[in-house]
C-alpha positions in Angstrom: 0.0 0.1 -0.1 1.3 3.5 -0.7 1.8 6.1 -3.3 5.0 6.6 -5.3 6.8 9.9 -4.2 6.4 11.2 -7.9 2.6 11.1 -7.4 2.4 12.7 -4.0 3.0 16.0 -5.4 2.1 17.0 -8.8 2.7 20.4 -10.5 0.9 21.2 -13.8 2.2 24.6 -15.2 -0.1 27.0 -17.0 -0.2 26.8 -20.7 -0.3 30.4 -21.2 1.7 33.3 -19.6 -0.3 34.5 -16.4 -2.4 31.3 -16.3 -2.4 29.7 -12.8 -0.3 26.4 -12.2 -2.1 23.6 -10.4 -0.3 21.9 -7.5 -2.0 18.6 -6.5 -1.1 16.9 -3.2 -2.2 13.2 -2.5 -1.0 11.8 0.7 -1.8 10.6 4.3 -3.4 13.3 6.3 -2.2 15.2 9.5 -3.6 18.1 11.3 -1.9 21.2 10.1 -0.8 20.0 6.6 -2.8 22.6 4.8 -1.0 25.3 6.9 2.5 23.8 6.1 1.9 23.6 2.3 0.5 27.1 2.2 3.5 28.4 4.0 6.0 26.7 1.6 4.0 28.0 -1.4 4.2 31.5 0.0 8.0 31.1 0.7 8.4 30.7 -3.1 6.7 34.0 -3.8 3.4 32.3 -5.1 -0.2 33.4 -4.5 -2.9 31.0 -4.0 -5.9 32.0 -6.1 -8.2 28.8 -5.6 -8.2 25.9 -3.6 -10.1 22.6 -2.8 -9.3 20.2 0.1 -10.8 16.8 1.0 -9.9 14.3 3.5 -11.4 11.1 5.2 -9.4 11.7 8.3 -6.6 9.2 6.9 -6.0 10.3 3.5 -6.3 13.8 1.9 -6.5 15.3 -1.5 -5.5 18.8 -2.1 -5.6 21.0 -5.2 -4.4 24.6 -5.2 -4.2 27.0 -8.1 -1.1 29.3 -7.8 0.4 32.4 -9.6 3.8 34.0 -9.1 3.5 37.3 -7.1 4.8 39.5 -8.9 4.2 37.6 -12.2 7.9 38.3 -13.4 9.1 35.9 -10.6 11.1 33.0 -11.7 10.0 29.9 -9.8 12.1 26.7 -9.4 9.3 24.2 -9.7 11.5 21.2 -8.9 12.6 22.7 -5.6 9.0 23.6 -4.8 8.0 20.0 -5.4 10.8 18.8 -3.1 9.8 21.1 -0.4 6.1 20.3 -0.5 7.3 16.5 -0.4 9.4 17.2 3.0 6.1 18.2 4.9 3.9 15.2 3.5 3.6 12.4 5.8 5.1 9.1 5.0 3.1 7.1 2.4 3.7 3.9 4.0 1.4 1.6 6.0 3.4 2.4 9.3 2.2 5.9 9.2 -1.0 4.9 10.3 0.2 3.1 13.5 2.6 6.0 14.6 2.1 9.3 13.1 4.5 11.0 15.7 7.2 8.6 15.9 9.7 10.7 13.9 10.1 14.5 14.3 12.1 16.5 11.8 15.3 18.1 13.3 15.5 21.8 13.0 17.6 23.1 10.0 21.0 24.4 11.2 21.3 28.1 11.3 24.0 30.0 9.6 25.3 33.6 9.8 25.8 35.7 6.7 28.2 38.8 7.4 27.9 41.5 4.8 29.9 44.7 5.0 28.5 47.1 2.5 28.6 50.8 1.3 25.1 52.0 2.1 22.7 53.0 -0.6 18.8 53.1 -1.0 17.4 49.7 -1.5 20.5 47.8 -0.4 18.8 45.8 2.3 15.9 44.7 0.0 18.4 43.7 -2.8 20.1 41.5 -0.4 16.8 40.0 0.8 15.8 39.4 -2.8 18.7 37.3 -3.4 18.3 35.3 -0.3 14.7 34.5 -1.2 15.7 33.5 -4.9 18.3 31.2 -3.4 15.5 29.6 -1.0 17.2 31.0 2.1 15.1 31.9 5.0 15.8 35.0 7.3 15.3 33.9 10.9 17.1 37.0 12.4 18.6 40.1 11.4 20.8 42.7 12.7 21.6 45.7 10.5 23.7 48.6 11.7 25.0 51.8 9.8 28.4 53.2 10.8 29.1 56.9 11.0 31.0 56.8 7.7 28.1 55.5 5.7 28.7 51.9 5.8 26.6 48.9 6.8 27.2 45.8 8.7 24.4 43.3 7.9 24.0 40.1 10.1 21.5 37.5 8.5 20.9 34.4 10.5 19.4 32.1 7.8 18.5 28.6 7.2 18.5 26.6 3.9 15.3 25.3 2.3 17.4 23.0 0.2 19.6 21.8 3.2 22.8 22.3 1.3 24.3 25.3 3.1 27.0 23.1 4.8 28.7 22.5 1.3 31.4 24.9 0.1 29.6 25.0 -3.5 26.3 26.4 -1.8 28.1 28.9 0.3 30.2 30.0 -2.6 27.2 30.4 -4.8 25.5 32.4 -2.1 28.5 34.8 -1.8 28.8 35.1 -5.6 25.1 36.0 -6.3 25.3 38.5 -3.6 28.5 40.1 -5.1 27.1 40.1 -8.6 23.9 42.0 -7.4 25.6 44.4 -5.0 28.5 45.2 -7.0 31.0 47.6 -5.8 28.7 48.3 -2.8 29.8 44.9 -1.3 33.1 45.2 0.7 33.1 41.8 2.1 31.0 38.7 2.4 31.3 35.8 4.9 29.1 32.9 5.6 29.5 30.4 8.6 27.7 28.2 10.8 26.2 30.4 13.6 27.5 30.1 17.1 26.7 31.7 20.4 25.9 35.0 18.7 22.6 33.5 17.3 21.4 32.9 21.1 22.4 36.4 22.0 20.4 37.8 19.0 17.2 36.0 20.3 17.3 38.6 23.1 15.1 41.4 21.5 15.4 44.9 22.2 12.6 46.9 24.0 9.3 48.0 22.2 8.0 51.4 23.6 4.6 50.8 25.6 2.8 53.1 23.2 3.8 51.0 20.2 3.3 47.8 22.1 -0.3 48.6 22.8 -0.7 49.7 19.2 0.6 46.5 17.9 -0.9 43.9 20.3 -3.9 45.6 21.7 -6.9 43.2 21.9 -9.5 45.6 20.5 -8.3 46.0 17.0 -11.7 45.4 15.6 -13.4 48.4 17.5 -10.7 51.1 17.8 -10.8 53.1 14.5 -8.6 55.8 15.8 -5.5 53.5 15.7 -2.9 53.4 13.1 -4.1 49.9 12.5 -7.3 51.4 11.2 -7.1 51.3 7.5 -7.3 54.3 5.2 -10.8 55.3 4.0 -10.8 53.4 0.9 -10.3 50.2 2.6 -13.0 50.4 5.2 -14.6 47.4 3.4 -12.3 45.2 5.4 -14.5 45.7 8.3 -17.2 43.5 6.5 -15.4 40.3 7.2 -17.8 37.6 8.5 -17.9 34.1 9.9 -21.0 32.0 10.0 -21.6 28.5 11.6 -23.9 25.8 10.7 -24.2 22.4 12.3 -27.4 21.3 10.5 -25.8 20.4 7.2 -23.7 17.5 8.2 -24.1 14.8 10.9 -20.3 14.9 11.6 -18.9 18.2 10.7 -19.4 21.8 11.5 -19.7 24.2 8.5 -17.8 27.5 8.9 -18.5 30.0 6.1 -16.1 33.0 5.7 -16.5 36.1 3.6 -13.9 38.9 3.5 -11.6 41.0 1.5 -9.0 39.2 -0.5 -5.3 39.3 0.4 -2.2 37.1 -0.8 -1.9 35.2 2.4 -5.4 34.7 3.3 -5.6 30.9 3.1 -2.4 30.6 5.0 -3.7 32.6 7.8 -6.9 30.7 8.0 -5.0 27.3 8.0 -2.4 28.4 10.5 -5.2 29.4 12.9 -6.9 26.1 12.6 -3.7 24.4 13.0 -2.9 26.3 16.3 -6.5 25.7 17.4 -6.0 21.8 16.8 -8.9 21.8 14.4 -9.1 19.4 11.5 -10.6 20.1 8.0 -12.6 17.5 6.3 -13.6 19.3 3.2 -12.9 23.0 2.2 -13.2 25.2 -0.8 -11.3 28.4 -1.4 -13.2 30.2 -4.0 -11.9 32.6 -6.6 -11.8 36.3 -5.7 -15.0 38.1 -6.9 -14.8 42.0 -6.8 -11.8 41.7 -4.3 -13.8 39.6 -1.9 -13.1 35.9 -1.1 -15.5 33.2 0.2 -14.2 30.2 2.1 -16.3 27.2 3.1 -14.7 24.7 5.6 -16.4 21.5 7.0 -14.5 21.1 10.3 -14.0 18.8 13.3 -12.2 18.5 16.6 -9.3 16.1 16.9 -11.6 13.8 18.7 -13.7 13.6 15.4 -16.7 15.3 16.9 -18.6 18.5 15.8 -17.8 21.8 17.3 -20.9 22.3 19.4 -19.8 24.3 22.4 -21.0 27.9 22.1 -17.8 29.2 23.9 -15.3 27.2 21.4 -17.5 28.5 18.5 -17.3 32.0 19.7 -13.6 31.9 20.3 -12.8 30.2 16.9 -15.0 32.8 15.1 -13.3 35.8 16.9 -10.0 34.5 16.2 -10.6 33.7 12.5 -12.2 37.3 12.1 -9.0 39.0 13.5 -6.7 36.9 11.4 -8.8 38.0 8.4 -8.9 41.6 9.3 -5.4 42.3 10.8 -3.0 39.3 10.2 -0.2 41.8 10.3 0.1 44.8 12.5 2.1 47.8 11.3 2.9 51.1 13.1 5.2 54.0 13.0 6.5 55.7 16.3 9.3 57.9 17.6 12.2 56.6 19.5 14.0 59.6 20.7 15.1 61.5 17.8 14.5 58.6 15.4 11.5 57.3 13.5 10.9 53.6 14.0 8.7 51.4 11.8 7.3 48.3 13.5 5.7 45.1 11.9 4.2 42.2 13.9 2.8 38.9 13.0 1.7 36.1 15.2 4.1 33.0 15.1 2.7 29.4 14.7 2.6 27.3 17.8 5.3 25.2 15.9 7.5 28.4 16.1 7.4 29.1 12.4 7.0 32.7 11.3 5.1 34.3 8.4 6.9 34.1 5.0 8.5 37.0 3.1 7.6 39.8 5.6 11.0 41.1 5.6 11.1 41.0 1.9 7.7 42.8 1.6 8.7 45.6 4.0 12.0 46.3 2.5 10.4 46.3 -0.9 7.9 48.9 0.2 10.6 51.2 1.6 12.8 50.9 -1.4 9.8 51.9 -3.5 9.3 54.8 -1.3 13.0 55.8 -1.5 13.6 55.6 2.2 16.9 54.4 3.6 17.1 52.1 6.5 19.4 53.0 9.4 19.1 49.9 11.3 16.9 46.7 11.3 16.1 43.8 13.7 14.1 40.7 13.8 13.1 39.2 17.1 10.3 37.5 18.9 8.1 39.1 21.4 5.5 37.7 24.0 2.1 39.6 24.2 -1.5 38.9 24.4 -1.0 35.2 25.5 1.0 34.5 22.2 4.5 34.8 20.5 5.0 37.4 17.8 7.6 37.9 15.3 8.6 41.8 15.3 10.4 43.5 12.6 12.0 46.9 13.7 13.4 49.5 11.3 15.0 52.9 12.2 14.2 55.0 9.2 16.7 57.7 7.7 15.2 61.2 7.4 15.6 62.6 3.7 14.7 65.8 1.9 12.3 63.8 -0.5 10.6 62.1 2.5 10.1 64.1 5.6 9.4 61.5 8.4 8.4 64.2 10.9 5.4 65.0 8.8 2.3 63.1 9.9 1.0 62.7 6.4 4.4 61.1 5.2 4.2 58.6 8.1 0.8 57.6 7.3 1.9 57.0 3.6 4.8 54.6 5.0 2.4 52.6 7.1 -0.2 52.4 4.2 2.4 51.4 1.5 4.0 48.8 3.9 0.5 47.3 4.8 -0.6 47.2 1.1 2.7 45.5 0.0 2.4 42.9 2.8 -1.2 42.3 1.9 -0.6 42.1 -1.8 -2.7 45.1 -2.8 
């Protein structure tokens, strides 16, 4: 019994430019599989436009329609298939008897040291190379020296698990040197040591900014920076309805909200963390910038979700994730202007894909230089968050002391993160 590995993940490319590619996954089921698949797809810069999920609790069948975001992105489909295979449970009989017998060991963390001449867009250009090489940024420390040079410390893991080889290390440094040109003074790559543990310690967040990012009343307080600009007030129309009458064994959750590029991942992540299993799901095509999601759900004990308190908690959690999956604010830190972006971390410890890429892209498009940057973990509101902190440089073109300019920064960063 079993399925050949070549048939577990199938990728059918679009026949015409711009036509979605179809990814089919056919393997044993596990709680959270949909979340793991969505995260990897997003890591490769793909956006999920449609989706169907079906499972009998033992075996699942997933079909996802994806497009590159942006469309000009070059995708390594072979590497994507291998990464998707890596999170699919074993297709052997023994899987059914012990789903948790083997746990994957964490990927080793490497330290990339870059010493560069500072210029606009430098940090995004580095991030883009790392993403293209399938290197995931775990932590960052960026410092600008008084003479206008930048020391970048990137703590990274390798999706291809090849960074221990000299060939892969040389390829990384060569790609960076090629893109950065004369801006790059030196490039070093080595296995991270004690400095990675030190980097786990995150610098403080100002109380005002912390309340802005992690406050529990985001759905009601429209005076916050989190409140969206006037043309996006339609986001407040997100709805979640529950029906226990259509199925004897499952609870139907129907969601309706504005579309955004990571929506399916946010829903799957929430269900995984709440230990909820999907029996059948449909992620419909976007209509007039809105998205409908229908999910037949069960608890891990195979029972419907009938407890009113559990229903209310799950509905509230899903609605928050649809409205504010990411938190963005800007504040003063002494004489400096600090941009902060936060997103909840999965219980597994994994963070949201490509956030650093999107934020640095937005700042590059605005022509704003980054004086320093930092990624760390922060505990608030009973959960762990991944927080991105950027000290922004004032310029003649972009006066950050101006409230209108600051609002423009927050709006552009949020739109880029959401794929609008």
